[in-house]
C-alpha positions as CSV (number, residue, x, y, z in Angstrom):
1,M,10.0,37.7,9.4
2,K,12.4,34.8,8.9
3,R,16.1,35.4,8.4
4,N,17.4,34.6,4.9
5,H,20.9,34.5,3.5
6,V,22.1,35.3,0.0
7,L,25.8,34.4,-0.1
8,L,27.0,35.9,-3.3
9,A,30.5,36.0,-1.9
10,A,30.5,32.2,-1.8
11,L,29.7,32.0,-5.5
12,A,33.2,32.7,-6.6
13,A,34.5,29.8,-4.6
14,A,31.8,27.6,-6.1
15,G,32.6,28.7,-9.6
16,L,29.2,30.3,-10.1
17,A,30.4,33.9,-10.4
18,G,33.4,35.6,-11.9
19,C,36.3,37.1,-10.0
20,G,35.4,40.6,-8.7
21,E,31.7,40.0,-9.0
22,P,30.0,42.5,-6.6
23,S,28.4,40.8,-3.6
24,T,25.2,41.5,-1.7
25,P,25.6,41.9,2.1
26,E,24.6,38.9,4.1
27,G,20.9,39.0,4.9
28,A,19.9,41.2,2.0
29,I,18.0,39.4,-0.8
30,A,17.3,41.3,-4.0
31,E,13.7,41.7,-4.7
32,G,12.7,39.4,-7.6
33,T,15.3,36.7,-6.9
34,T,13.9,33.3,-7.8
35,V,14.8,29.7,-7.0
36,T,13.4,26.6,-8.7
37,L,13.4,23.3,-6.7
38,A,12.0,19.8,-6.9
39,L,10.4,17.8,-4.2
40,L,11.0,14.1,-5.0
41,E,8.7,11.4,-3.5
42,T,8.7,7.6,-3.1
43,T,5.9,5.9,-1.2
44,D,4.8,2.4,-0.2
45,I,8.1,0.8,-0.9
46,H,7.0,-2.2,1.2
47,S,10.5,-3.7,1.4
48,N,10.8,-4.0,-2.3
49,V,14.5,-3.2,-2.4
50,L,15.4,-5.0,-5.6
51,G,13.4,-5.9,-8.7
52,Y,12.9,-9.4,-7.5
53,N,9.9,-11.5,-6.5
54,Y,10.7,-13.8,-3.6
55,Y,7.5,-15.7,-4.0
56,S,8.2,-16.8,-7.5
57,L,12.0,-16.6,-7.1
58,A,12.4,-14.5,-10.2
59,D,13.6,-11.1,-11.3
60,D,10.9,-8.5,-11.7
61,A,11.9,-5.4,-13.7
62,T,8.6,-3.6,-12.9
63,L,9.4,-2.7,-9.3
64,G,12.1,-2.0,-6.8
65,L,14.2,0.7,-5.2
66,D,17.1,-0.2,-7.5
67,R,15.2,1.3,-10.5
68,A,13.7,4.0,-8.4
69,S,17.2,5.1,-7.5
70,T,17.9,5.5,-11.2
71,L,14.8,7.7,-11.5
72,V,16.1,9.8,-8.6
73,Q,19.5,10.2,-10.2
74,G,17.9,11.4,-13.4
75,A,15.6,13.8,-11.6
76,R,18.5,15.2,-9.6
77,V,20.4,16.0,-12.8
78,E,17.3,17.8,-14.1
79,N,16.7,19.6,-10.8
80,P,20.0,20.3,-9.0
81,N,17.9,22.0,-6.2
82,N,16.0,19.0,-4.7
83,V,15.0,17.1,-1.7
84,L,14.1,13.4,-1.6
85,L,11.3,12.4,0.7
86,D,9.5,9.1,1.5
87,D,5.9,8.8,2.5
88,G,6.0,5.6,4.6
89,D,5.1,1.9,4.5
90,V,8.8,1.0,4.1
91,I,9.7,-1.9,6.3
92,Q,7.0,-4.5,5.6
93,G,5.7,-6.3,2.5
94,T,8.1,-8.9,1.2
95,L,9.7,-12.1,2.6
96,L,12.8,-9.9,3.0
97,G,11.0,-7.7,5.5
98,D,9.5,-10.7,7.3
99,L,12.9,-12.4,7.6
100,Q,14.5,-9.4,9.1
101,A,11.7,-8.7,11.5
102,V,10.3,-12.1,12.5
103,T,12.3,-15.1,11.4
104,S,15.8,-13.8,12.0
105,P,15.3,-10.3,13.5
106,V,18.0,-7.8,12.6
107,K,20.4,-7.0,15.4
108,C,20.7,-3.5,16.9
109,A,24.2,-3.1,15.3
110,D,22.8,-3.8,11.8
111,T,20.5,-1.8,9.5
112,L,17.5,-3.1,7.7
113,A,18.2,-3.8,4.1
114,V,15.6,-1.3,2.9
115,H,17.1,1.4,5.1
116,K,20.6,0.6,3.7
117,A,19.2,1.2,0.2
118,M,17.6,4.4,1.2
119,N,20.8,5.6,2.8
120,V,22.6,4.9,-0.4
121,M,20.0,7.0,-2.2
122,K,20.5,9.9,0.3
123,Y,17.0,10.6,1.3
124,D,16.5,14.0,3.0
125,A,13.6,13.0,5.3
126,G,10.8,10.4,5.6
127,G,7.3,9.9,7.1
128,L,5.7,6.7,8.4
129,G,2.9,4.5,7.2
130,N,0.5,2.2,8.9
131,H,2.6,-0.9,8.1
132,E,5.5,0.5,10.0
133,F,3.7,-0.6,13.2
134,N,3.1,-4.2,12.0
135,Y,6.1,-5.7,13.7
136,G,5.5,-4.0,17.0
137,L,6.8,-0.9,18.8
138,P,10.0,-2.5,20.2
139,F,11.1,-3.5,16.7
140,L,10.2,-0.1,15.2
141,S,12.0,1.7,18.0
142,Q,15.1,-0.4,17.3
143,V,15.3,-0.1,13.5
144,T,14.7,3.6,13.6
145,N,17.0,4.2,16.7
146,T,14.2,6.1,18.4
147,D,13.2,6.1,22.1
148,F,9.4,6.4,22.1
149,G,9.0,7.2,25.8
150,I,6.5,4.3,26.2
151,P,6.8,2.1,29.4
152,G,7.8,-1.4,28.5
153,V,9.0,-0.3,25.0
154,S,12.7,0.3,24.8
155,K,15.3,-0.1,22.1
156,P,18.6,-1.7,22.9
157,A,21.2,0.5,24.6
158,G,23.5,2.5,22.4
159,S,23.0,3.6,18.8
160,C,21.2,1.1,16.5
161,G,21.4,0.9,12.8
162,A,18.7,3.2,11.3
163,P,17.9,5.5,8.4
164,A,20.5,8.2,8.0
165,F,17.8,10.8,7.5
166,P,15.2,12.2,9.9
167,L,11.8,10.6,10.3
168,V,8.8,12.8,11.2
169,L,5.2,12.0,12.4
170,A,2.8,14.6,13.5
171,N,-0.4,12.8,14.6
172,V,0.8,9.8,16.8
173,T,1.6,10.4,20.4
174,A,2.7,8.2,23.3
175,V,-0.1,7.9,25.8
176,A,2.3,8.0,28.8
177,T,3.9,11.3,27.8
178,G,1.5,13.0,25.3
179,K,4.5,13.6,23.1
180,T,4.8,12.5,19.5
181,L,6.7,9.3,18.9
182,Y,9.0,11.1,16.4
183,E,9.5,14.8,15.8
184,P,6.3,16.1,14.5
185,Y,8.2,18.0,11.8
186,K,11.6,18.9,10.6
187,I,12.8,22.0,8.9
188,L,15.4,21.2,6.3
189,T,17.8,24.0,5.5
190,R,19.2,23.6,2.1
191,D,21.7,25.5,0.1
192,F,20.3,26.0,-3.4
193,T,21.3,28.0,-6.4
194,G,18.8,30.7,-7.4
195,T,18.7,33.4,-10.0
196,G,19.0,37.1,-9.2
197,P,16.9,39.8,-10.8
198,D,19.9,40.5,-13.1
199,G,19.8,36.9,-14.4
200,K,22.9,35.8,-12.7
201,P,23.2,32.8,-10.3
202,V,23.0,33.4,-6.6
203,A,23.4,31.0,-3.7
204,V,20.4,31.0,-1.3
205,K,19.3,29.1,1.7
206,I,15.7,27.7,1.6
207,D,14.0,26.3,4.7
208,I,11.6,23.4,3.9
209,G,9.3,22.2,6.6
210,V,8.3,18.6,6.4
211,M,5.6,16.8,8.5
212,S,3.9,13.4,8.1
213,F,0.6,11.7,9.0
214,V,-0.7,8.1,9.3
215,P,-4.3,6.8,9.3
216,P,-6.0,6.8,12.7
217,Q,-7.0,3.2,11.9
218,I,-3.6,1.9,13.0
219,L,-5.2,1.6,16.4
220,D,-7.6,-0.9,14.9
221,W,-5.3,-2.6,12.4
222,D,-2.5,-3.1,15.0
223,Q,-4.5,-3.1,18.1
224,K,-2.3,-5.9,19.6
225,N,0.8,-3.8,19.2
226,L,-0.6,-0.3,20.0
227,A,-3.6,-0.5,22.4
228,G,-3.0,1.6,25.5
229,K,0.4,2.7,24.2
230,V,-0.2,5.3,21.6
231,A,-3.0,7.8,20.6
232,V,-3.7,9.0,17.1
233,G,-5.2,12.4,16.3
234,G,-6.7,13.8,13.1
235,A,-4.3,15.0,10.4
236,V,-6.1,18.3,9.9
237,E,-5.9,19.1,13.6
238,A,-2.2,18.3,13.7
239,A,-1.5,20.3,10.6
240,K,-3.3,23.3,12.0
241,Q,-1.1,23.1,15.0
242,Y,2.2,22.6,13.3
243,V,2.0,24.6,10.0
244,P,1.9,28.0,11.8
245,E,4.7,26.8,14.1
246,M,6.9,25.9,11.2
247,R,6.1,29.2,9.5
248,S,7.0,31.1,12.7
249,K,10.4,29.2,12.8
250,G,11.2,30.3,9.3
251,A,9.9,27.6,6.9
252,D,9.7,29.1,3.4
253,L,7.9,26.0,2.2
254,V,5.7,23.5,4.1
255,V,5.3,20.0,2.7
256,A,2.9,17.4,4.0
257,L,3.7,13.7,3.7
258,S,0.3,12.1,4.0
259,H,0.0,8.3,4.2
260,G,-3.6,8.4,2.9
261,G,-5.6,8.8,-0.3
262,L,-8.0,11.4,-1.5
263,D,-11.4,11.0,0.3
264,T,-13.5,14.1,-0.6
265,S,-16.3,13.2,1.8
266,A,-16.9,15.4,4.8
267,Y,-13.9,15.5,7.1
268,S,-13.6,13.4,10.2
269,P,-10.6,13.0,12.4
270,K,-11.2,9.3,12.2
271,M,-11.3,9.0,8.4
272,E,-8.6,6.8,6.8
273,N,-7.8,8.9,3.8
274,Q,-7.4,12.5,5.0
275,S,-5.1,13.9,2.3
276,Y,-7.8,15.9,0.5
277,H,-8.6,17.9,3.6
278,L,-4.9,18.5,4.4
279,S,-4.8,20.6,1.2
280,T,-6.8,23.3,3.0
281,T,-4.5,23.7,6.0
282,G,-2.0,26.2,4.4
283,I,0.6,23.7,3.1
284,D,2.5,24.4,-0.1
285,A,2.8,20.8,-1.4
286,L,1.1,17.5,-0.7
287,L,2.9,14.1,-1.1
288,I,0.5,11.2,-0.6
289,G,0.5,7.4,-0.5
290,H,-1.3,4.4,1.0
291,S,-3.7,3.8,-2.0
292,H,-0.9,2.5,-4.3
293,L,-2.3,4.5,-7.1
294,I,-0.8,7.0,-9.6
295,F,-1.6,10.7,-9.2
296,P,-1.5,12.7,-11.4
297,K,-2.0,10.6,-14.6
298,G,1.4,9.5,-16.0
299,K,2.9,11.7,-18.6
300,E,4.7,9.0,-20.5
301,A,3.5,8.0,-24.0
302,G,0.6,5.5,-23.6
303,A,0.2,6.1,-19.9
304,A,-2.7,4.3,-18.2
305,A,-5.9,6.2,-17.7
306,L,-6.5,8.0,-14.4
307,D,-7.8,5.7,-11.8
308,P,-11.6,6.0,-11.4
309,S,-11.3,7.0,-7.8
310,F,-9.7,10.2,-9.0
311,A,-11.3,10.5,-12.4
312,N,-14.9,10.3,-11.2
313,L,-14.8,13.0,-8.5
314,P,-17.2,15.9,-8.8
315,A,-15.8,19.1,-10.2
316,S,-16.6,20.8,-6.9
317,A,-13.9,18.7,-5.3
318,K,-11.2,20.7,-7.2
319,V,-9.1,17.6,-7.8
320,D,-7.1,18.0,-11.0
321,G,-5.8,14.5,-11.8
322,I,-4.2,15.5,-15.1
323,N,-1.9,18.3,-13.8
324,G,-1.7,17.2,-10.2
325,F,-3.5,19.7,-8.0
326,V,-5.9,19.4,-5.1
327,N,-7.6,22.6,-4.1
328,G,-4.8,24.4,-5.9
329,V,-2.1,22.6,-3.9
330,P,0.4,20.5,-6.0
331,T,-0.1,16.9,-5.1
332,V,1.6,13.6,-6.1
333,M,1.2,9.9,-5.4
334,A,4.1,7.8,-6.7
335,Q,2.2,4.5,-6.8
336,S,4.1,1.9,-4.7
337,W,7.0,-0.6,-4.6
338,G,9.4,1.9,-6.0
339,R,7.6,1.8,-9.4
340,R,7.4,5.6,-9.7
341,L,9.0,8.8,-8.5
342,G,6.9,11.8,-7.6
343,I,8.3,15.1,-8.8
344,V,6.8,18.4,-7.7
345,K,8.8,21.2,-9.4
346,M,8.2,24.7,-7.9
347,T,9.6,28.2,-8.4
348,L,9.8,30.6,-5.5
349,A,10.2,34.4,-6.0
350,Y,11.5,36.7,-3.3
351,T,8.8,39.2,-2.9
352,N,8.3,41.8,-0.2
353,G,10.7,40.2,2.2
354,Q,9.6,36.5,1.8
355,W,9.7,33.6,-0.6
356,V,6.4,33.2,-2.5
357,V,5.5,30.2,-4.5
358,Q,4.8,31.0,-8.2
359,K,1.9,28.7,-8.7
360,D,1.7,29.2,-12.5
361,K,5.2,27.8,-12.7
362,T,4.5,24.6,-10.7
363,T,4.5,21.2,-12.4
364,V,3.7,17.8,-11.0
365,E,4.7,14.4,-12.4
366,S,4.4,10.8,-11.2
367,R,7.3,9.4,-13.2
368,G,7.5,5.7,-14.2
369,Y,10.4,3.7,-15.5
370,K,9.4,4.3,-19.1
371,Y,8.9,8.1,-18.8
372,K,11.2,9.0,-21.7
373,D,9.3,7.3,-24.5
374,G,6.7,5.0,-23.1
375,T,8.7,1.8,-24.0
376,T,12.3,2.0,-22.8
377,S,12.7,1.1,-19.1
378,V,15.4,2.6,-16.9
379,A,18.1,0.2,-15.7
380,A,18.6,-0.8,-12.1
381,D,21.2,1.1,-10.0
382,P,23.9,-1.5,-9.2
383,A,24.8,0.3,-6.0
384,I,21.5,-0.8,-4.4
385,A,22.1,-4.5,-5.1
386,A,25.6,-4.3,-3.8
387,A,24.4,-2.8,-0.5
388,V,21.9,-5.6,0.2
389,Q,23.4,-8.6,-1.5
390,A,23.9,-10.6,1.7
391,E,20.3,-10.0,2.9
392,H,19.0,-10.8,-0.6
393,Q,20.7,-14.2,-0.7
394,A,19.6,-15.0,2.8
395,T,16.0,-14.3,1.8
396,I,16.2,-16.6,-1.2
397,A,17.5,-19.4,1.0
398,Y,14.7,-18.8,3.5
399,A,12.1,-18.8,0.7
400,K,13.3,-22.2,-0.5
401,Q,12.9,-24.0,2.8
402,P,10.4,-27.0,2.3
403,L,7.0,-27.3,4.0
404,G,6.8,-31.0,3.5
405,V,3.7,-31.0,1.3
406,S,3.0,-30.9,-2.5
407,T,0.0,-29.9,-4.6
408,D,-1.5,-31.3,-7.7
409,F,-2.9,-28.0,-9.1
410,E,-1.9,-24.4,-9.7
411,M,-3.1,-22.0,-7.0
412,S,-3.6,-18.6,-8.7
413,S,-5.5,-15.4,-8.4
414,Y,-5.6,-14.4,-12.0
415,F,-9.4,-15.0,-12.2
416,S,-10.4,-14.7,-8.6
417,L,-12.8,-11.9,-9.5
418,V,-14.7,-14.2,-11.8
419,G,-15.0,-17.2,-9.6
420,D,-11.6,-19.0,-9.4
421,V,-11.0,-20.0,-5.8
422,T,-7.7,-22.0,-6.3
423,A,-5.8,-19.3,-4.3
424,I,-8.6,-18.6,-1.8
425,Q,-10.2,-21.9,-0.7
426,L,-7.1,-23.1,1.1
427,V,-6.9,-19.9,3.2
428,N,-10.6,-20.2,4.1
429,Q,-10.2,-23.9,5.0
430,A,-7.2,-23.1,7.2
431,Q,-9.0,-20.3,9.0
432,L,-12.2,-22.3,9.4
433,D,-10.3,-25.4,10.8
434,Y,-8.5,-23.2,13.3
435,V,-11.6,-21.5,14.6
436,K,-13.7,-24.7,14.8
437,A,-10.9,-26.4,16.8
438,M,-10.6,-23.5,19.2
439,I,-14.3,-23.4,19.9
440,A,-14.5,-27.2,20.2
441,S,-11.7,-27.4,22.7
442,S,-12.4,-24.2,24.7
443,T,-13.1,-24.4,28.4
444,D,-14.4,-20.9,28.3
445,A,-18.2,-21.1,28.9
446,T,-19.0,-18.3,26.5
447,L,-16.9,-19.6,23.7
448,A,-18.1,-23.2,24.3
449,S,-21.7,-21.9,24.0
450,Y,-21.1,-21.2,20.3
451,R,-20.5,-24.8,19.3
452,N,-23.8,-25.2,17.5
453,I,-23.4,-22.0,15.5
454,P,-22.2,-22.5,11.9
455,V,-18.6,-21.4,11.3
456,I,-17.8,-19.9,7.9
457,S,-14.7,-18.1,6.7
458,C,-13.7,-15.3,4.4
459,S,-10.6,-14.2,2.7
460,A,-9.6,-11.8,-0.1
461,P,-7.3,-12.4,-3.1
462,F,-4.8,-9.9,-1.8
463,K,-2.5,-10.3,-4.8
464,A,-4.9,-9.8,-7.7
465,G,-3.6,-6.9,-9.7
466,R,-3.4,-4.1,-7.2
467,N,0.2,-3.4,-7.9
468,G,0.2,-4.2,-11.6
469,P,0.1,-7.2,-13.9
470,S,2.9,-9.0,-12.1
471,D,1.1,-8.8,-8.7
472,F,-0.9,-12.0,-8.7
473,T,-0.7,-15.2,-6.6
474,D,0.7,-18.1,-8.6
475,V,1.8,-21.2,-6.8
476,A,2.8,-23.8,-9.4
477,P,1.9,-27.5,-8.8
478,G,4.1,-29.0,-6.2
479,A,6.3,-32.0,-6.3
480,S,5.6,-35.7,-6.8
481,S,7.3,-38.5,-4.8
482,A,10.1,-38.2,-7.3
483,N,10.7,-34.6,-6.2
484,P,9.9,-34.4,-2.4
485,V,10.6,-30.7,-2.1
486,G,7.0,-29.6,-2.9
487,L,5.7,-26.4,-1.4
488,Q,8.1,-24.0,0.2
489,V,8.2,-21.3,2.9
490,R,7.6,-18.7,0.1
491,N,4.3,-20.2,-0.9
492,P,2.0,-19.3,2.1
493,G,3.2,-15.7,1.7
494,D,2.1,-15.8,-1.9
495,I,-1.3,-17.1,-1.0
496,Y,-1.7,-14.9,2.1
497,L,0.3,-11.7,1.6
498,Y,0.0,-10.0,5.0
499,S,2.2,-11.7,7.6
500,N,1.1,-9.1,10.2
501,N,-2.6,-10.1,10.1
502,N,-3.7,-12.2,13.1
503,L,-6.7,-14.6,12.9
504,Q,-9.8,-13.4,14.6
505,A,-13.5,-14.5,14.5
506,V,-16.7,-12.5,14.7
507,K,-20.2,-13.5,15.6
508,I,-22.7,-12.0,13.2
509,K,-26.3,-12.2,12.0
510,G,-27.5,-13.1,8.6
511,S,-28.2,-9.4,7.9
512,D,-24.6,-8.6,8.7
513,L,-23.5,-11.4,6.3
514,K,-25.6,-9.9,3.5
515,A,-24.2,-6.4,4.1
516,W,-20.7,-7.8,4.2
517,L,-21.1,-9.5,0.9
518,E,-22.7,-6.4,-0.6
519,T,-19.7,-4.3,0.4
520,A,-17.3,-6.8,-1.1
521,A,-19.3,-6.9,-4.4
522,G,-18.7,-3.1,-4.6
523,Q,-15.5,-3.9,-6.5
524,Y,-17.5,-4.4,-9.6
525,A,-18.7,-1.8,-12.1
526,Q,-22.4,-1.6,-12.7
527,I,-22.8,-3.3,-16.0
528,D,-25.3,-1.9,-18.4
529,P,-26.6,-4.9,-20.5
530,A,-27.7,-2.6,-23.3
531,R,-24.4,-0.8,-23.7
532,T,-22.5,-1.7,-26.9
533,A,-19.2,-0.1,-25.9
534,E,-16.6,-2.0,-23.9
535,Q,-17.2,-2.2,-20.1
536,D,-14.6,-3.0,-17.5
537,L,-15.9,-5.5,-15.0
538,V,-13.4,-4.3,-12.3
539,P,-12.5,-0.7,-13.0
540,S,-9.9,-0.4,-10.2
541,Y,-7.9,-2.9,-8.2
542,G,-7.1,-0.2,-5.6
543,T,-9.1,-1.9,-2.9
544,I,-8.9,-5.5,-4.0
545,Y,-8.0,-6.5,-0.4
546,N,-11.7,-5.7,0.4
547,Y,-13.0,-8.4,-2.0
548,D,-13.9,-11.0,0.6
549,V,-14.9,-14.4,-0.7
550,F,-16.8,-16.6,1.7
551,Y,-16.6,-20.4,2.2
552,A,-18.3,-23.1,4.4
553,E,-17.5,-26.7,4.7
554,N,-19.0,-28.9,2.0
555,N,-19.6,-25.7,0.1
556,A,-22.8,-25.2,2.2
557,L,-22.8,-21.4,1.7
558,Q,-23.9,-20.1,-1.7
559,Y,-24.7,-16.7,-3.2
560,Q,-24.9,-14.9,-6.5
561,I,-23.8,-11.4,-7.6
562,D,-25.9,-9.3,-10.0
563,V,-23.5,-6.8,-11.5
564,T,-26.2,-5.0,-13.4
565,K,-27.6,-3.7,-10.0
566,P,-26.1,-0.7,-8.1
567,V,-23.7,-1.2,-5.2
568,G,-25.6,-2.4,-2.2
569,S,-28.2,-4.3,-4.1
570,R,-26.2,-7.1,-5.8
571,I,-26.3,-10.1,-3.6
572,V,-29.1,-12.6,-4.4
573,N,-30.0,-16.2,-3.6
574,L,-27.9,-16.2,-0.4
575,S,-28.3,-19.6,1.2
576,Y,-26.7,-21.9,3.8
577,Q,-27.2,-25.7,3.6
578,G,-29.8,-25.1,0.9
579,K,-32.0,-22.8,2.9
580,P,-32.2,-19.0,2.4
581,V,-30.2,-17.1,5.0
582,A,-32.6,-15.1,7.3
583,A,-31.7,-11.8,8.8
584,G,-31.6,-13.2,12.3
585,D,-29.5,-16.3,11.6
586,D,-26.3,-16.6,13.6
587,F,-22.9,-17.2,12.0
588,I,-19.3,-17.2,13.2
589,V,-16.9,-15.8,10.6
590,A,-13.2,-16.6,10.6
591,T,-11.3,-13.6,9.3
592,N,-8.4,-11.4,10.2
593,D,-7.9,-8.6,12.8
594,Y,-7.9,-5.9,10.1
595,R,-11.4,-6.9,9.0
596,A,-12.8,-7.8,12.4
597,G,-11.6,-4.5,13.8
598,G,-13.3,-2.4,11.1
599,G,-10.8,-2.3,8.3
600,G,-12.5,-1.6,5.0
601,N,-15.6,0.0,6.6
602,F,-17.8,-3.0,6.3
603,P,-21.2,-2.2,7.9
604,G,-21.5,-3.5,11.5
605,I,-18.0,-5.1,11.4
606,D,-16.2,-2.7,13.8
607,G,-14.6,-4.8,16.5
608,S,-17.8,-5.0,18.6
609,K,-18.6,-8.5,17.3
610,T,-15.2,-10.1,17.8
611,I,-15.3,-13.3,19.9
612,I,-11.8,-14.8,19.2
613,K,-8.6,-12.9,19.1
614,S,-5.9,-15.4,18.1
615,P,-2.2,-14.9,18.9
616,D,-1.4,-16.6,15.6
617,A,-0.9,-14.8,12.2
618,N,-3.2,-15.9,9.4
619,Q,-0.2,-16.6,7.2
620,A,1.2,-18.9,9.9
621,V,-2.3,-20.6,10.2
622,V,-2.2,-21.3,6.5
623,S,1.4,-22.6,6.7
624,N,0.5,-24.9,9.6
625,Y,-2.6,-26.1,7.8
626,L,-0.5,-27.0,4.8
627,Q,1.9,-29.0,7.0
628,K,-1.0,-30.7,8.6
629,I,-2.2,-31.9,5.2
630,G,1.3,-33.0,4.4
631,A,1.4,-35.1,7.6
632,T,-1.8,-36.9,6.7
633,S,-2.3,-37.1,2.9
634,G,0.9,-35.5,1.7
635,K,-0.8,-33.5,-1.0
636,V,-3.0,-30.5,-1.5
637,S,-5.5,-31.5,-4.2
638,L,-7.8,-29.5,-6.5
639,A,-10.8,-31.7,-5.6
640,A,-10.4,-31.1,-1.8
641,N,-8.7,-27.7,-1.6
642,G,-9.3,-25.6,-4.7
643,S,-12.6,-26.1,-6.5
644,A,-15.4,-25.3,-4.1
645,R,-17.0,-22.1,-5.6
646,S,-19.5,-20.5,-3.3
647,W,-20.6,-17.8,-5.7
648,S,-21.5,-17.1,-9.3
649,F,-22.8,-14.2,-11.4
650,V,-26.4,-13.8,-12.1
651,K,-26.5,-14.7,-15.8
652,T,-26.8,-11.6,-17.9
653,A,-26.5,-11.2,-21.7
654,T,-24.8,-8.0,-22.8
655,A,-25.0,-6.1,-26.1
656,G,-21.3,-5.1,-26.0
657,P,-18.1,-6.6,-24.7
658,V,-17.3,-6.9,-21.0
659,V,-13.6,-7.3,-20.0
660,L,-11.6,-8.4,-17.0
661,R,-8.0,-7.1,-16.8
662,S,-5.5,-9.6,-15.6
663,A,-2.0,-10.8,-16.3
664,P,-1.5,-11.9,-19.9
665,G,-1.0,-15.5,-21.1
666,H,-3.4,-17.3,-18.7
667,L,-6.4,-18.1,-20.8
668,A,-5.6,-21.8,-20.7
669,L,-5.5,-21.7,-16.9
670,A,-9.0,-20.2,-16.8
671,K,-10.3,-22.9,-19.1
672,A,-8.5,-25.7,-17.1
673,N,-10.1,-24.4,-13.9
674,G,-13.6,-24.3,-15.4
675,I,-14.0,-20.5,-15.4
676,A,-16.5,-20.6,-18.2
677,V,-17.3,-16.9,-18.2
678,V,-13.7,-16.1,-19.5
679,T,-13.9,-16.8,-23.2
680,A,-11.0,-15.1,-24.9
681,E,-7.8,-13.1,-24.3
682,G,-7.5,-9.7,-26.0
683,G,-4.7,-7.1,-26.2
684,L,-2.9,-5.2,-23.5
685,D,-4.0,-2.0,-21.9
686,A,-1.6,0.8,-21.1
687,S,-0.6,-0.7,-17.8
688,G,0.3,-4.1,-19.3
689,F,-2.9,-6.0,-18.2
690,A,-4.5,-8.3,-20.8
691,K,-8.1,-7.7,-21.5
692,Y,-10.0,-11.0,-21.1
693,A,-13.5,-11.3,-22.6
694,V,-16.1,-12.1,-20.0
695,D,-19.4,-13.6,-21.1
696,L,-21.8,-13.0,-18.1
697,S,-24.5,-15.1,-19.7
698,K,-22.5,-18.3,-19.0
């Protein structure tokens, strides 16, 4: 049995008990003593330290650790017994992160801006996410001041700037040593105030065991950084090893930080979203991330509906998305970018020599900025801005650096899911140009043998609503000769979000192409033409990064999507150069290493078909292509770079309204870009998206 301490004698000094109050001997806890505590969670911060959009160079009051810090302060007042935990994906995701990792790498003596902010907020512990590995192991080793024990990977000598709280990771080990990169878990001993059976306050020590897990897919997504260096095990296997170990060392409470969503299908150690299965391993609380969603449903007035990925699960899955329980375990996901704070409030009672969770007194909340009344937002914590002001200004200066090219049209993703390619075509052109040039100039016999195979390209509108109505690509028309600044460094990152993706190419068959397109079309709801009630064309933007749009030179590739059909049977009239694509036709597809390596679970696209592994990042390829255009014509034009639509919907008349949720105020842009299916702009939903009317018969 673990040792526990009740320190009533200390209460007088703390002002919690009157003079002469009788004390209980150390080590003796009165039966029935209770303690109420709160586990506070942030997740998927992605370097959004301030409420600021570096791509648009504008304040954004819908995100940022500065406002999350205010939520934390409020939750701490409500719950004096608390621990603040983070679930990973901290260091990458904005131009600030890229600047400090790639363009002007932070020195050992300095601390990343996002870690500075977290240190101000006084986190108790943190886990890691898949994006922690994007910048490579040497960088991660340095900025977390951790020696991984991996040959060839070493941090600078001495102590580097790092988080002032422990990081834990249970399912990633160094191949060379077999040891976890970070401690697999940490037991946090905290002095809390409880309530004795007589109703009076008592001081108690509670030991909270914390462990974390990342998706095994990091070995695919960051193969260039991790191959041969680390191994990743299943989350359930790691939990079954470490939960009993933490219990044996005295943990009163065991908390899992799982960087993965809730996949209720049969367990596999290789599955990406393992959190659901972790709930069965004997843990007391589950703090999850990765999916950038809200779980449970927000409690504020007018909160958005529960995401379909949670709402449509079978009852047998035992996922309660209203109260926040998975198989009876309290579970929270605090969205992303600092936009929410997860709060799991628990009461423990000392019973028969141990602390026992009182499940009927457990509450779970994913708290947003407007939690008090649904309308009033919390203010930003000025201490966060003060801590990172120099880094913030440096990032703005970096974002404004010119690329030497202008554009005559607005590149946006507001209507990408209904056919607008203004923010996608340029990416596809850049990727296609790169791959064609590499094949044409290659001296490798195998690569040279592919010169007569058609090269096509695909890219997704990464910024298309996944993180709310402000999360869309919008690059305004660039400068004329009177204003030579034109496009800037910030713009390629707005068009292609993930600076860590490297360009790759795969050789596939026509049957693979068809299956690829079918998977991408799974983003849409199945529309019932006879239904009179409103139907949401895209129910969830949670996996918008899997909505690949294909392109070929001269718009030679064409296809249609029939959203009245079930997933897997939607692609029709697939053709290349006017001829139907046959199952055995060969194609080379320019894409990124995430997709080529199996990211998104596209059938047959699993790394085995990869023929080109470029050392260049897709974002850099886009930037270089823009500069290439600038050196020749000086301008990116709508006619040449933003109007070649490769797909359309199969025309369908519907009895009732069909809507697309997007950022409000852009109907004129849809009309200007010829997106005829968008006919009107309606009111806002609970998340702030406008409901645009979609006429599928056009």
